[in-house]
C-alpha positions, 0 to 999 in steps of 0.5 A: 218295729219303730225301735228297730228302725231307730237302731239302724239310724243310730248305727255307729259309723267309722272310717276304713282307716279307724276300722283297720286300727280298731278291728278287735274292739269293733268285733267285740262291740258287734258280738255284743249286738251293735251294727257298725257302718264302715265308710270311705270318704264319708260314704258307707261301703260295708257293715259289721254285723254279728253272725247269726247263731247256727240254725237248729237241725231240720227234721230230716237231719234229726231223722237221719241222726236218730237212724244212724244212732240206732244202727250204731247201737244195733251194731254194738250188740253184734251182728247176726248173719243168717246162712253160711258165711262162705256163701255170703262172702261169695255173693259179695264178690259177684 
């Protein structure tokens, strides 16, 4: 924890004007893990930080995906309909 606080104290500070002129370079530094404080007239107004990686699928999402894959696999092997196709079609129109 102590080093985490130290990193915040040692955060790079850069003016808005410098940030506009060097945005691409700053993005590379942020992607490498650096946090950058953007200042206006010496006062912090924004912070550049890396976007966190996308979260893993939740258990509910994983279950939905597995069920959908199973249904698609079943469809690949063909559909079986019990009964007369005309009767099934008429019921679908009701």
